[in-house]
N, C-alpha and C positions, 0 to 999 in steps of 0.2 A: 736814798730814802724815798718811799712813795708818798705822794701827796695825801693819800688816804690815811696813812699812819703818822702824818706830821702833826705837830701841835698848831699849825696855822690853819685857820678857817678859810677854805678855798672860796666859798661864797663871798666872804668879806673881801678877799683879795681881788676877785673879779669885779665886785662892786667898786672898789677903790680904783682899779685900773680903768674902768669905764669912766669914772669921774675925772681921773687925771688925763687920760689919753684920748677921750672922746669915742664916738661910735666906730664900729668896724665889723667886718664879716667874721664869722666864727673862727676860721683858721688864723686870721690876723690877730684877733684877741688872744687866742691860745698861745701864739708865739710871744706876744707881749707879756703875758702872765708867766710863761715858762722862763723868759729872760729874767724876770724879777726873782723867781724861785731858784734859778740857777746859782745865785750867790749863796743860797743856803743849802745847795746840793739836794734839792727836793725835785723829784720828777713828777710831772703832771701829765696824765694820760687822758685820751678821749673819753674813756669810760668813767672818769671822775669829773672831767670838765663839762661835758654836755648835760649830764644830770644836774650839775650845779646851775647851769644856765636856765634849765627848766624850773628849778626851785625858785630862782630869782624872778622868773617871769610869773610864776604862780603867786608869789608874794606881792606882785605889782611893782617891782623895782626895775625891771627890764622889759623892754618891748622890742619888737623887730619888725622890719618891713622887707619886702622883696625889692631889690634894686639891681637892675642890670649894671654890670661894670663896663668901663670903656674898653677893657681888653677881653680877649676870649677866655671865658671861664670854662670849666670842665664841660665840654660839649655844649648842650643848650641849657644847662642848669643856671638858675638865677640865685645868687646867694642871699641868705638872710643877713641884714645889717642890724646888729644889735645896738641899742642905745638905752641910756637911763631914762626912766620916767621922772616926772617931777617928784614923786614919792621916793624914787631911788636916789635922786640927787640930795633930797633932804636927809634921807637915812645915811648916806655916805658922809655928809657934813656932820651929822649928829655923832656918828661913830668915830669919826676922825677927831672931833673935839674931845670925846670921852677918852680915847686912847692917848691923846696928847696929854691930858691931865693925869692919866694912870702911869704912863711909861716915862715921860720926860723927867719927873723928879726922882732921879736915881740916887741922889745923895740925900742923906738925912738932913733935915733942917737944923741949922746951928742954934 
């Protein structure tokens, strides 16, 4: 199943992955998110992932810096290192608490 047609919000998943795993360059974050989606057999492609990163940046949840890596990157390119902003961290916490309240009580109260 494609991430585009899945019931999972990719923006939200990326936000949570940045909150859990910390900053990273684009391909590293993509691998981390793909690993999580793999358990649900959902495929995430660059054409879905990078527009989601742009949306999160426009909302003020994600920022990036150019940071040379200690190993040789693709020729002379310097990768963007993505990280959550303070607003992004607060949004991830707020959404996590909301989902915790919504999803965990799977059994009807006695």
